[in-house]
matplotlib code that plots the C-alpha trace (Angstrom):
import matplotlib.pyplot as plt

x = [129.3, 132.9, 134.0, 135.9, 137.1, 135.0, 137.7, 135.1, 133.1, 132.9, 134.5, 132.6, 131.4, 130.2, 132.4, 134.1, 136.7, 136.6, 139.9, 141.6, 139.4, 140.6, 137.3, 134.5, 133.6, 130.5, 128.5, 126.6, 124.4, 123.0, 123.4, 125.3, 128.5, 129.6, 132.5, 135.5, 134.7, 131.3, 130.9, 129.7, 132.5, 135.1, 133.7, 133.8, 137.5, 138.4, 137.2, 140.0, 138.1, 139.3, 137.3, 137.4, 139.4, 137.7, 139.1, 135.9, 132.1, 131.8, 133.6, 131.4, 128.3, 129.6, 130.4, 127.2, 125.1, 126.6, 127.1, 124.4, 121.6, 119.1, 121.2, 119.7, 122.5, 120.9, 123.1, 126.2, 125.2, 125.3, 122.2, 122.8, 123.5, 120.1, 118.4, 119.8, 118.8, 115.3, 114.9, 115.9, 113.3, 110.6, 111.5, 111.2, 107.8, 106.7, 107.9, 106.0, 102.9, 102.8, 103.5, 101.2, 98.2, 95.2, 91.6, 89.4, 85.8, 85.0, 82.0, 80.4, 80.6, 83.3, 85.6, 89.0, 92.6, 95.1, 98.8, 100.0, 103.7, 105.6, 106.5, 102.9, 101.5, 104.3, 103.4, 99.8, 100.7, 103.1, 100.4, 97.7, 100.1, 101.0, 97.3, 97.0, 96.1, 92.8, 91.9, 91.1, 87.9, 88.1, 90.8, 91.2, 93.4, 94.4, 93.7, 96.5, 95.3, 97.0, 93.8, 90.8, 90.4, 88.4, 87.1, 88.2, 86.8, 88.8, 87.1, 87.9, 91.6, 91.7, 90.0, 92.3, 95.3, 93.8, 93.3, 97.0, 98.0, 95.8, 97.3, 100.8, 100.2, 98.8, 101.8, 104.2, 102.7, 102.9, 106.6, 107.5, 106.0, 107.9, 111.2, 110.7, 110.1, 113.2, 115.3, 114.1, 114.4, 117.1, 117.4, 117.9, 114.7, 112.7, 114.1, 113.1, 109.6, 109.0, 107.7, 105.4]
y = [121.8, 122.5, 121.3, 124.3, 124.5, 126.1, 128.8, 131.5, 130.2, 132.9, 135.5, 138.7, 138.4, 142.0, 142.5, 139.8, 140.5, 137.9, 137.2, 140.2, 142.6, 146.1, 147.6, 145.9, 143.8, 141.7, 143.5, 141.1, 143.8, 144.5, 141.1, 142.5, 144.0, 147.5, 149.6, 149.8, 153.6, 153.0, 155.2, 152.5, 150.2, 153.0, 153.7, 150.0, 149.7, 152.9, 151.2, 148.7, 146.0, 144.0, 142.2, 138.4, 137.2, 134.5, 133.1, 132.9, 133.4, 129.7, 129.9, 132.9, 130.9, 128.1, 130.4, 132.3, 129.1, 127.9, 131.2, 133.4, 131.2, 134.1, 136.2, 135.9, 134.7, 135.3, 138.3, 136.1, 134.1, 135.0, 135.1, 131.7, 130.1, 131.5, 130.2, 126.8, 126.8, 128.0, 125.4, 122.6, 123.8, 124.0, 120.5, 119.2, 120.8, 119.2, 115.8, 116.3, 117.2, 114.3, 111.7, 113.1, 111.0, 111.4, 111.8, 109.6, 108.5, 105.0, 104.2, 102.8, 106.4, 105.7, 108.6, 108.3, 109.3, 106.8, 106.6, 107.7, 107.3, 105.4, 102.5, 101.8, 102.2, 100.0, 97.2, 97.3, 97.6, 94.6, 92.5, 93.4, 92.8, 89.4, 88.6, 89.4, 93.0, 92.4, 93.7, 90.6, 90.1, 91.5, 94.0, 96.9, 99.9, 100.7, 104.3, 106.5, 105.7, 102.3, 100.5, 101.3, 98.9, 100.3, 97.9, 98.9, 97.6, 97.6, 100.9, 102.4, 101.4, 102.9, 106.1, 106.4, 106.1, 108.6, 111.0, 110.6, 111.2, 114.3, 115.7, 114.9, 116.5, 119.7, 119.8, 119.3, 122.2, 124.3, 123.2, 124.1, 127.7, 128.2, 126.9, 129.2, 132.2, 131.3, 131.0, 134.4, 136.3, 138.9, 139.7, 137.7, 139.1, 138.1, 134.6, 134.4, 135.5, 132.4, 129.6, 126.6]
z = [145.1, 146.0, 149.4, 150.8, 154.4, 157.0, 157.3, 157.3, 160.2, 162.8, 160.5, 159.7, 156.0, 155.7, 152.7, 150.6, 147.9, 145.0, 143.2, 144.6, 142.7, 142.7, 141.7, 143.7, 146.8, 147.6, 150.2, 152.5, 153.9, 150.4, 148.9, 145.9, 144.6, 145.5, 144.3, 146.6, 146.7, 148.2, 151.2, 153.6, 152.6, 153.1, 156.5, 157.4, 156.2, 158.1, 161.2, 160.8, 159.0, 156.0, 153.4, 153.4, 150.4, 148.3, 145.0, 142.9, 142.6, 143.0, 146.4, 147.4, 146.6, 148.8, 151.7, 151.6, 151.3, 154.5, 156.4, 155.1, 153.6, 153.5, 151.0, 147.5, 145.2, 141.8, 141.2, 141.3, 138.3, 134.6, 132.5, 130.9, 134.3, 135.7, 132.5, 133.1, 136.8, 135.9, 133.1, 135.5, 138.1, 135.4, 134.2, 137.8, 138.1, 134.8, 136.0, 139.3, 137.3, 134.9, 137.7, 140.3, 141.4, 139.1, 140.2, 138.0, 137.8, 136.6, 134.3, 137.4, 138.9, 141.5, 141.9, 143.6, 143.2, 141.9, 141.5, 138.1, 138.4, 135.7, 138.0, 139.0, 135.5, 134.0, 136.4, 135.3, 131.6, 131.8, 133.6, 131.1, 128.1, 129.5, 129.4, 125.7, 126.2, 127.9, 131.3, 133.4, 135.3, 138.8, 137.7, 140.1, 140.9, 144.5, 145.4, 146.8, 150.3, 149.7, 150.9, 148.6, 145.7, 142.8, 140.1, 136.6, 133.4, 130.1, 129.2, 132.6, 132.1, 128.6, 129.8, 132.7, 130.5, 128.1, 131.0, 131.9, 128.3, 128.1, 131.3, 130.1, 126.7, 128.3, 130.7, 127.8, 125.9, 129.0, 129.5, 126.0, 126.4, 129.7, 128.3, 125.3, 127.6, 129.7, 126.5, 125.2, 128.4, 128.3, 132.0, 135.2, 136.6, 133.5, 133.8, 137.5, 136.6, 134.5, 136.8, 136.6]

ax = plt.figure().add_subplot(projection="3d")
ax.plot(x, y, z, "-o")
ax.set_aspect("equal")
plt.show()
């Protein structure tokens, strides 16, 4: 984000002129651009008001984010920008899905929820690999409560990793469909409708 001065603190932002436009102003009441011949704008100007000058859409976004956080800003972006923003959000949701704790039932019938983030799994994989790839006697996973230790056999470990892989593969397929939908969307509203 740009770091612009708080020169607009306390200033009425009813109408904002971007780059000295001679054709339109941003109207805070509607959250979008209006023509300078708009009746409400002309009435506002006739009352002695003047639009706040801002150099660019980027600065407008900065000011509105700080001064009017409830104004939707989608209409300030181009379609490719909205597509990029939406793909980043979908990617974040994908990452959250594949690293979320996983509920699993062992062969002994014990069901609990276990951490499935890369760091935790890597620690276990490294330890098992250092032991020749065999799950040692007494091996367990600690549930997400941080206290409960659940015994895991080699088969349990393999099945847990398979469950993680299946979840990840399903999520990846879903991700690919959503990214394709975002890429093929032809309007900002269509892009915004694609969500995890």
